[in-house]
C-alpha positions as CSV (number, residue, x, y, z in Angstrom):
1,X,-7.9,35.0,-65.1
2,X,-10.8,34.8,-67.5
3,X,-11.1,36.7,-70.7
4,X,-13.8,38.9,-69.3
5,X,-11.5,40.2,-66.6
6,X,-8.6,40.8,-69.1
7,X,-11.0,42.5,-71.5
8,X,-12.4,44.7,-68.7
9,X,-8.9,45.6,-67.7
10,X,-7.9,46.5,-71.3
11,X,-11.1,48.6,-71.6
12,X,-10.3,50.5,-68.4
13,X,-6.7,51.2,-69.5
14,X,-7.9,52.3,-72.9
15,X,-10.5,54.6,-71.5
16,X,-7.9,56.1,-69.1
17,X,-5.5,56.7,-72.0
18,X,-8.3,58.5,-73.9
19,X,-9.1,60.6,-70.9
20,X,-5.4,61.5,-70.4
21,X,-5.0,62.5,-74.1
22,X,-8.0,64.8,-74.0
23,X,-7.0,66.3,-70.7
24,X,-3.5,67.1,-72.1
25,X,-5.1,69.0,-75.0
26,X,-7.5,70.8,-72.6
27,X,-4.7,71.9,-70.3
28,X,-2.9,73.6,-73.2
29,X,-6.0,75.5,-74.3
30,X,-6.3,79.1,-73.3
31,X,-9.5,81.0,-72.6
32,X,-10.1,81.6,-76.4
33,X,-9.9,77.9,-77.3
34,X,-6.4,78.1,-78.9
35,X,-3.8,75.5,-77.9
36,X,-0.6,77.2,-76.7
37,X,2.9,75.7,-77.0
38,X,6.2,77.2,-75.7
39,X,8.0,76.3,-79.0
40,X,7.4,74.6,-82.3
41,X,9.4,71.5,-81.3
42,X,7.4,71.2,-78.1
43,X,4.3,71.2,-80.3
44,X,5.7,68.5,-82.6
45,X,6.7,66.3,-79.7
46,X,3.4,66.8,-77.9
47,X,1.4,65.9,-81.0
48,X,3.5,62.8,-81.6
49,X,3.0,61.7,-78.0
50,X,-0.7,62.3,-78.3
51,X,-0.8,60.3,-81.5
52,X,1.0,57.4,-79.8
53,X,-1.4,57.6,-76.8
54,X,-4.4,57.7,-79.0
55,X,-3.3,54.7,-81.1
56,X,-2.5,52.7,-78.0
57,X,-5.9,53.6,-76.5
58,X,-7.6,52.5,-79.8
59,X,-5.8,49.2,-79.8
60,X,-6.6,48.5,-76.1
61,X,-10.2,49.5,-76.4
62,X,-10.6,47.3,-79.5
63,X,-8.9,44.3,-77.9
64,X,-10.9,44.6,-74.7
65,X,-14.2,44.9,-76.7
66,X,-13.3,41.8,-78.8
67,X,-12.2,39.7,-75.7
68,X,-15.5,40.5,-73.9
69,X,-17.5,39.9,-77.1
70,X,-15.9,36.5,-77.7
71,X,-16.7,35.5,-74.2
72,X,-20.4,36.4,-74.7
73,X,-20.7,35.4,-78.3
74,X,-23.8,33.3,-77.7
75,X,-25.9,36.1,-76.4
76,X,-25.0,39.8,-77.2
77,X,-21.4,39.3,-78.4
78,X,-22.5,38.1,-81.8
79,X,-23.9,41.6,-82.6
80,X,-20.5,43.1,-81.7
81,X,-18.6,40.5,-83.7
82,X,-20.8,40.7,-86.8
83,X,-18.8,43.6,-88.4
84,X,-15.5,41.8,-87.5
85,X,-16.7,38.6,-89.3
86,X,-17.9,40.6,-92.3
87,X,-14.6,42.4,-92.5
88,X,-12.8,39.1,-92.4
89,X,-15.0,37.7,-95.1
90,X,-14.3,40.8,-97.2
91,X,-10.5,40.2,-96.8
92,X,-10.9,36.5,-97.9
93,X,-12.8,37.4,-101.1
């Protein structure tokens, strides 16, 4: 499988995780915009789970973007990779 297909798959999974995280928060919100939890511990567990989902989504979206950008580095991928290269240069100096 090519890097483009793997990158697209990672982007799709990351987008789905982001959607799922936001839907979970929306489903807990009442008509006044306040999130409701049955108990304090449920709130802590829910927020911890959403943090893990959000971090996983960020990593998958970043990896997918980089895989696709490395595949098309000669055309438009260089624009996407420029901040990555500048950050790597900053770490080396």
